[in-house]
C-alpha positions as CSV (number, residue, x, y, z in Angstrom):
1,M,124.4,121.9,36.2
2,N,121.2,121.0,34.3
3,D,118.9,123.8,33.2
4,P,115.7,124.3,35.3
5,A,112.5,122.6,33.9
6,T,110.1,124.8,32.1
7,V,106.4,125.2,33.3
8,L,103.7,126.8,31.3
9,I,100.9,128.2,33.5
10,V,97.6,128.6,31.5
11,D,94.7,130.3,33.4
12,D,92.3,133.1,32.5
13,E,92.4,134.5,36.1
14,K,95.4,136.9,36.6
15,H,95.9,136.4,40.3
16,T,96.0,132.6,39.6
17,R,98.6,132.8,37.0
18,D,100.7,135.3,39.1
19,G,100.4,133.4,42.4
20,L,101.5,130.1,40.8
21,R,104.5,132.0,39.0
22,L,105.7,133.5,42.2
23,S,105.4,130.1,43.9
24,L,107.3,128.2,41.3
25,E,109.8,130.4,39.6
26,D,112.5,129.8,42.3
27,D,112.7,126.2,41.1
28,F,111.3,126.3,37.5
29,D,111.5,128.5,34.5
30,C,107.9,129.7,34.3
31,Y,105.8,131.1,31.4
32,V,102.2,132.2,31.7
33,A,99.3,132.4,29.3
34,S,95.8,133.8,29.7
35,N,94.0,131.8,26.9
36,A,94.5,128.7,24.6
37,A,95.9,130.9,21.7
38,E,98.8,132.2,23.9
39,A,99.5,128.8,25.3
40,M,99.7,127.2,21.9
41,E,102.2,130.0,20.8
42,H,104.4,129.1,23.7
43,L,104.2,125.4,23.0
44,K,105.1,126.1,19.4
45,N,108.0,128.3,20.1
46,D,109.4,127.1,23.5
47,S,110.5,123.8,25.0
48,V,107.8,123.2,27.7
49,D,108.4,120.4,30.1
50,V,105.2,120.8,32.2
51,M,101.8,122.5,31.3
52,L,99.7,123.4,34.1
53,T,96.3,124.5,32.6
54,D,92.7,125.4,33.8
55,L,90.0,123.4,32.5
56,R,87.9,126.4,31.7
57,L,89.7,129.3,29.9
58,G,87.0,131.8,29.2
59,A,85.5,130.9,25.9
60,D,88.3,128.1,25.3
61,D,88.3,124.6,26.3
62,G,91.3,123.4,28.5
63,M,90.5,119.8,27.3
64,K,91.1,120.9,23.5
65,L,94.3,122.5,24.7
66,L,95.3,119.2,26.5
67,D,94.7,117.3,23.2
68,V,96.9,119.8,21.2
69,A,99.8,119.6,23.7
70,L,99.8,115.9,23.8
71,A,99.9,115.6,20.0
72,L,103.1,117.5,19.8
73,P,106.4,115.6,18.9
74,K,107.8,116.2,22.5
75,P,104.6,116.7,24.6
76,P,104.7,118.2,28.0
77,V,103.6,116.5,31.2
78,C,100.0,117.9,31.6
79,I,98.3,118.9,34.8
80,M,94.8,119.9,34.8
81,M,93.3,122.5,37.3
82,T,89.6,123.5,37.9
83,A,87.2,124.8,40.4
84,Y,84.5,122.6,39.3
85,G,86.1,119.2,40.1
86,S,84.3,116.0,39.6
87,V,85.2,112.4,39.3
88,D,84.0,112.2,35.6
89,T,86.0,115.2,34.6
90,A,89.0,113.8,36.3
91,V,88.7,110.5,34.6
92,E,88.2,112.1,31.3
93,A,91.4,114.3,31.6
94,M,93.4,111.3,32.6
95,R,91.8,109.1,29.8
96,R,93.1,111.8,27.3
97,G,96.6,111.6,28.8
98,A,96.8,114.2,31.6
99,Y,99.3,113.1,34.3
100,H,97.2,114.5,37.3
101,F,94.2,116.5,38.1
102,V,93.9,119.1,40.8
103,T,91.1,121.3,42.2
104,K,91.0,124.9,43.2
105,P,91.6,126.5,45.6
106,L,95.1,125.2,45.0
107,N,97.6,124.2,47.7
108,L,100.8,125.7,46.3
109,D,103.2,123.4,48.1
110,E,101.1,120.4,46.8
111,V,101.3,121.7,43.2
112,E,105.1,122.1,43.5
113,L,105.5,118.5,44.7
114,L,103.3,117.2,42.0
115,I,105.3,118.9,39.2
116,K,108.5,117.5,40.7
117,R,106.9,114.1,40.8
118,A,105.7,114.4,37.2
119,L,109.3,115.4,36.1
120,R,110.9,112.4,37.7
121,S,108.3,110.1,36.3
122,R,108.9,111.6,32.8
123,S,112.8,111.2,33.2
124,L,112.3,107.5,34.2
125,E,110.2,106.9,31.0
126,H,112.8,108.5,28.9
127,E,115.6,106.3,30.5
128,N,113.5,103.2,29.8
129,V,113.0,104.2,26.2
130,A,116.7,104.9,25.9
131,L,117.5,101.6,27.5
132,K,115.1,99.7,25.3
133,Q,116.6,101.3,22.3
134,Q,120.1,100.4,23.4
135,V,119.1,96.7,24.0
136,E,117.6,96.7,20.5
137,R,120.6,98.2,19.0
138,K,122.7,95.5,20.7
139,F,120.5,92.6,19.5
140,S,119.1,94.1,16.3
141,I,120.5,95.9,13.3
142,E,117.8,96.9,10.7
143,G,115.7,93.9,11.6
144,I,118.4,91.3,12.0
145,L,117.8,89.7,15.4
146,G,120.4,87.8,17.4
147,Q,122.0,87.7,20.8
148,A,123.9,84.4,20.1
149,E,127.7,84.8,20.4
150,V,128.3,84.0,16.7
151,M,126.0,86.9,15.6
152,K,128.0,89.7,17.5
153,P,130.9,89.9,15.1
154,I,128.6,89.8,12.1
155,L,126.5,92.8,13.4
156,D,129.8,94.7,14.1
157,T,131.0,94.0,10.7
158,I,127.6,95.2,9.0
159,Q,128.0,98.5,10.8
160,Q,131.5,99.0,10.0
161,V,131.4,98.0,6.3
162,A,128.1,99.8,5.6
163,P,129.4,103.3,5.2
164,S,132.2,102.3,2.9
165,R,131.9,101.5,-0.9
166,A,133.5,98.0,-0.6
167,T,131.9,95.1,-2.3
168,V,130.6,92.5,0.1
169,L,130.2,88.7,-0.4
170,I,127.5,87.1,1.9
171,E,128.0,83.3,2.4
172,G,125.6,80.9,4.2
173,E,123.0,78.4,3.7
174,S,119.7,79.0,2.1
175,G,117.3,80.7,4.5
176,T,119.9,82.2,6.8
177,G,118.9,85.8,5.9
178,K,121.4,86.9,3.2
179,E,119.1,89.3,1.6
180,L,118.1,90.7,5.0
181,V,121.9,91.4,5.7
182,A,122.3,93.2,2.2
183,R,119.4,95.4,3.0
184,A,120.9,96.3,6.3
185,I,124.1,97.2,4.8
186,H,122.3,99.3,2.1
187,N,120.0,101.1,4.6
188,L,123.1,102.0,6.9
189,S,125.2,102.8,3.8
190,G,124.4,106.6,3.5
191,R,122.4,105.7,0.3
192,P,119.1,104.4,1.8
193,K,117.2,106.9,-0.3
194,A,118.6,105.4,-3.5
195,N,117.5,102.0,-4.9
196,M,118.5,98.6,-3.7
197,V,117.8,96.4,-6.8
198,A,117.9,92.6,-6.2
199,V,118.6,90.0,-8.8
200,H,118.2,86.2,-8.2
201,C,120.8,84.9,-10.6
202,A,119.7,81.2,-10.5
203,A,116.2,82.0,-11.4
204,L,117.3,83.1,-14.9
205,S,118.9,81.6,-18.0
206,A,122.3,83.0,-19.3
207,Q,120.8,85.1,-22.0
208,I,118.2,86.6,-19.9
209,L,120.4,87.3,-16.8
210,E,122.9,89.2,-19.2
211,S,120.0,91.4,-20.5
212,E,118.6,91.7,-16.9
213,L,121.8,93.0,-15.5
214,F,123.2,95.1,-18.3
215,G,120.0,95.9,-20.5
216,H,119.8,95.6,-24.2
217,E,119.2,97.6,-27.3
218,K,116.3,97.2,-29.5
219,G,116.9,94.3,-32.1
220,A,119.8,93.0,-29.9
221,F,118.3,89.5,-30.1
222,T,115.1,87.9,-31.2
223,G,112.2,89.4,-29.2
224,A,114.2,92.6,-28.2
225,Q,111.6,94.9,-29.6
226,E,112.5,97.9,-27.7
227,R,115.5,99.2,-25.6
228,R,115.5,98.0,-22.0
229,I,117.3,99.5,-19.0
230,G,119.2,96.8,-17.0
231,R,119.5,96.3,-13.3
232,F,122.9,98.1,-13.0
233,E,121.3,101.3,-14.4
234,Q,118.3,100.8,-12.3
235,A,120.4,100.6,-9.2
236,N,122.7,103.7,-10.2
237,G,123.7,105.6,-7.1
238,G,122.4,102.7,-4.9
239,T,123.1,99.0,-4.4
240,L,122.9,96.0,-6.5
241,F,122.1,92.7,-4.7
242,L,123.2,89.6,-6.8
243,D,121.7,86.6,-5.0
244,E,123.2,83.0,-5.7
245,I,126.0,84.6,-7.6
246,G,127.7,81.1,-8.1
247,E,125.0,80.3,-10.6
248,I,126.0,82.9,-13.3
249,D,127.6,81.7,-16.5
250,P,131.2,82.3,-17.7
251,S,130.4,85.0,-20.2
252,T,128.3,87.0,-17.8
253,Q,131.2,86.5,-15.2
254,V,133.4,88.4,-17.7
255,K,131.0,91.4,-18.1
256,L,130.3,91.5,-14.3
257,L,134.1,91.7,-13.6
258,R,134.5,94.6,-16.0
259,A,131.5,96.4,-14.3
260,L,133.0,96.0,-11.0
261,G,136.5,97.1,-11.9
262,E,135.6,100.0,-14.3
263,Q,132.2,101.1,-13.1
264,T,131.1,100.8,-16.7
265,I,128.6,98.6,-18.5
266,E,127.4,98.0,-22.1
267,R,124.1,97.0,-23.0
268,V,123.5,93.8,-25.0
269,G,123.8,94.9,-28.6
270,S,125.8,98.1,-28.0
271,S,129.4,98.9,-27.6
272,K,128.9,102.3,-25.9
273,P,130.1,102.3,-22.3
274,I,127.7,103.7,-19.6
275,Q,129.1,105.1,-16.5
276,I,127.6,103.8,-13.3
277,N,127.8,104.3,-9.6
278,V,126.7,101.2,-8.0
279,R,127.6,99.2,-4.8
280,V,127.5,95.5,-5.3
281,I,126.6,93.0,-2.6
282,A,126.7,89.4,-3.7
283,A,125.5,86.2,-1.9
284,T,125.9,82.5,-2.3
285,N,125.1,79.2,-0.8
286,R,127.8,77.6,-2.5
287,N,131.5,77.3,-1.9
288,L,133.0,79.7,-4.3
289,A,136.5,79.1,-3.3
290,K,136.0,75.4,-4.3
291,M,134.3,76.4,-7.6
292,V,137.4,78.5,-8.3
293,E,139.7,75.5,-7.9
294,E,137.4,73.5,-10.2
295,G,137.5,76.1,-12.9
296,K,133.8,76.8,-12.6
297,F,134.1,80.4,-11.3
298,R,136.7,83.0,-12.4
299,E,139.3,83.7,-9.7
300,D,139.7,87.4,-10.5
301,L,135.9,87.9,-10.1
302,Y,136.0,86.0,-6.9
303,W,138.6,88.3,-5.3
304,R,136.7,91.3,-6.6
305,L,133.6,90.1,-4.9
306,R,135.1,89.1,-1.7
307,V,136.6,92.5,-0.6
308,V,134.7,91.9,2.7
309,T,133.2,88.5,3.5
310,I,130.2,87.8,5.9
311,H,129.4,84.3,6.7
312,L,126.0,83.7,8.2
313,P,125.8,80.7,10.5
314,P,123.0,78.3,10.1
315,L,120.1,78.4,12.6
316,R,121.4,75.2,14.3
317,D,124.5,77.0,15.3
318,R,122.6,79.9,17.0
319,K,119.8,78.1,18.6
320,S,119.8,80.5,21.6
321,D,118.2,83.0,19.0
322,I,115.2,80.7,18.3
323,S,113.2,82.0,21.1
324,I,113.8,85.7,20.1
325,L,113.1,84.9,16.4
326,A,110.0,83.1,17.1
327,D,108.6,85.8,19.3
328,H,109.3,88.3,16.5
329,F,107.6,86.1,13.9
330,L,104.6,85.4,16.3
331,K,104.0,89.3,16.4
332,E,104.5,89.8,12.9
333,L,102.6,86.9,11.4
334,A,99.7,87.4,13.8
335,K,99.2,90.9,12.5
336,A,99.8,89.8,8.8
337,N,97.0,87.1,9.2
338,S,94.7,89.4,11.3
339,K,95.1,87.1,14.4
340,P,95.7,88.1,18.0
341,Y,99.2,87.7,19.2
342,K,99.8,84.5,21.1
343,P,103.1,83.5,22.8
344,L,104.6,80.0,22.6
345,G,103.2,77.4,24.8
346,D,105.7,75.8,27.2
347,D,105.9,72.5,25.2
348,A,106.8,74.2,21.9
349,L,110.2,75.7,22.5
350,P,112.0,72.5,23.7
351,S,111.1,70.6,20.6
352,M,112.0,73.6,18.4
353,M,115.4,73.7,20.2
354,K,116.1,70.1,19.4
355,Y,115.2,70.3,15.8
356,D,118.0,71.1,13.3
357,W,116.0,73.5,11.0
358,P,117.7,72.6,7.6
359,G,115.5,75.4,6.0
360,N,117.0,77.8,8.7
361,I,115.3,81.1,9.5
362,R,113.1,80.7,6.5
363,E,111.8,77.4,7.7
364,L,111.3,78.7,11.3
365,R,109.1,81.5,9.9
366,A,107.0,79.1,8.0
367,A,106.6,76.9,11.0
368,I,105.6,79.9,13.3
369,E,103.0,81.0,10.6
370,H,101.7,77.5,10.6
371,G,101.2,77.7,14.3
372,V,99.8,81.3,14.2
373,V,97.0,80.1,11.8
374,M,96.3,76.7,13.4
375,S,96.3,77.7,17.1
376,N,92.8,77.7,18.7
377,S,93.8,78.4,22.2
378,S,95.5,81.3,24.1
379,R,99.1,80.0,23.2
380,V,100.8,78.4,20.1
381,M,101.4,74.9,21.3
382,L,103.5,72.2,19.9
383,K,100.4,70.5,18.4
384,H,99.8,73.7,16.4
385,L,103.2,73.6,14.7
386,P,104.1,71.4,11.7
387,A,104.0,67.7,12.5
388,Y,107.6,67.0,11.8
389,L,108.6,68.9,14.9
390,L,107.1,66.3,17.0
391,N,110.1,64.2,15.8
392,P,113.0,66.6,16.7
393,G,115.4,64.4,14.6
394,G,113.7,65.7,11.7
395,L,113.5,64.1,8.2
396,W,117.0,65.2,7.3
397,V,120.3,65.3,8.8
398,R,123.5,66.9,7.3
399,K,127.0,65.5,7.0
400,T,128.8,68.6,8.1
401,P,127.5,72.1,9.1
402,T,128.7,73.8,5.9
403,A,126.8,75.8,3.4
404,E,127.3,73.6,0.7
405,A,126.6,70.3,2.5
406,P,123.6,68.6,0.8
407,L,120.7,67.3,2.6
408,E,120.8,63.6,3.3
409,P,118.2,61.0,4.3
410,T,118.5,59.6,7.6
411,P,119.6,56.0,7.9
412,Q,116.2,54.9,8.6
413,A,114.9,56.6,5.4
414,K,117.8,55.2,3.4
415,S,117.3,51.6,4.2
416,D,116.4,49.5,1.2
417,L,116.8,52.3,-1.2
418,D,119.6,53.0,-3.8
419,V,121.3,56.4,-3.9
420,E,119.3,57.5,-6.8
421,E,116.1,56.5,-5.2
422,A,117.1,58.1,-1.9
423,E,117.6,61.4,-3.8
424,H,114.3,61.2,-5.5
425,Q,112.6,60.6,-2.1
426,L,114.3,63.7,-0.8
427,I,113.1,65.8,-3.8
428,L,109.6,64.6,-3.5
429,T,109.4,65.2,0.3
430,A,110.7,68.7,-0.2
431,L,108.2,69.5,-2.9
432,Q,105.5,68.0,-0.3
433,R,106.8,70.2,2.6
434,S,106.9,73.4,0.4
435,G,103.5,73.0,-1.0
436,N,105.0,72.1,-4.4
437,N,106.7,75.5,-4.4
438,R,109.9,74.6,-6.4
439,T,111.9,77.7,-5.3
440,V,111.2,76.8,-1.7
441,A,111.9,73.2,-2.2
442,A,115.3,74.1,-3.8
443,E,116.2,76.1,-0.8
444,L,115.3,73.2,1.6
445,L,117.6,70.9,-0.5
446,G,120.3,73.3,-0.5
447,M,120.4,73.5,-4.3
448,S,119.5,76.2,-6.9
449,R,116.0,76.1,-8.5
450,R,117.8,75.4,-12.0
451,T,119.3,72.4,-10.4
452,L,116.0,71.1,-9.0
453,Q,114.4,71.7,-12.4
454,R,117.2,69.5,-14.0
455,K,116.9,66.8,-11.5
456,L,113.1,66.8,-11.9
457,K,113.5,66.2,-15.6
458,E,115.9,63.4,-15.0
459,M,113.6,61.9,-12.6
460,N,110.6,62.1,-15.2
461,M,113.0,60.5,-17.8
462,V,114.0,57.6,-15.5
463,R,110.5,56.9,-14.5
464,T,109.4,57.0,-18.4
465,H,112.3,54.6,-19.2
466,R,111.3,52.2,-16.2
467,R,107.7,52.2,-17.3
468,R,108.8,51.3,-20.9
469,V,111.0,48.6,-19.7
470,K,108.2,47.1,-17.6
471,V,105.7,47.3,-20.4
472,E,108.3,45.6,-22.8
473,A,109.1,42.9,-20.3
474,A,105.3,42.3,-19.7
475,A,104.8,42.1,-23.5
476,A,107.8,39.7,-23.9
477,Q,106.3,37.5,-21.1
478,Q,103.0,37.2,-22.9
479,V,104.9,36.3,-26.3
480,H,107.3,33.9,-24.6
481,P,105.6,32.5,-21.5
482,T,107.9,30.5,-19.3
483,S,107.2,26.8,-19.0
């Protein structure tokens, strides 16, 4: 049997307090207070479900007491009483958050019914909040949104693996949310107050990456003017997230293997072991198993990393989540850009569902931000989104829905072009779409930034060579004109 609800009766007139208490105590657990100070003492020390208070409490103001009660972490339902009823006073009390307003002399039966109705209303509110939280837990873990069937086992795995110390390998194409999953695992791990330190391995050269991970001693190499603490030590007691793990060089792989196996590291330029307590989560958009077969990645490190594997599907395989993700980004990016929230127009979602989203969730977010900024109506319409969505086939298609499948030009785009020129066209288009941001362009192309940098250098060399050949041919034509 449930405990009776508690009612706090606040009135400076004794006969009113006693009359209400006698009338209500058969159904409720009643407390009484003659002034604001006594009432606040009850609110501080007792769990109060309903506060029934007079508007005038001698020298005290019942409105101020109302404000104090409603500011509590678990505020009671507040009902105001007064012998000086007016519409303005009633409106002001309701505006401040009072549930209802009654005038004296009181009808005791009416007051009892009002309290019971208020309690039922609050109960429904609590049930609605609990239901909303249950739905959010079902479709979202630490900001990872998704109700597509392919996401359910992933969310279950995150919850199950998070409290453990197991190393996790997150696989998936660029833009699928691998770092978000890593942060969710960290936040649910029992170490959320400790650091989660992220390292993007592809952005660093071999020597710099080794120093970043393990630190270095003063004088360890040219430019090492002082001792530096590495990312492993920064993450001690917490989580180290190694993004694009497939890009690390063989010598760093050896040191990483030892760090995982022995939980010790050595700074560059030192042979003194340092004990660490770090949970490692790695991510890759490459096929590590294939790299092991080709001798490009150590097999022992591969098995050490993939104690638990989470494969994130591309957005094209979870299109039922596009509407949820889009609405989330509409709210988030409207706030970030100081714009009012606007829902998607009726013409936008069908084209978004047809598009393949080669840049995955990151590309979707960028498209929504474009729409938020460009919309000049009450909704974000298709015309406000990037122009390529008007052609749902998009610029690129993929051979297979795998993380390592490269972006390919469509047959129309490939016509009359050789393979090298087609690749150059793709790179130039990716740079254009990314606003010349090479990191984003590399992600759209499904390659590392280092690989993109190398290809851009090769493109420049090819163009320089072609220009030289044309100049030499033109010069030869002038010296030896054809008859």
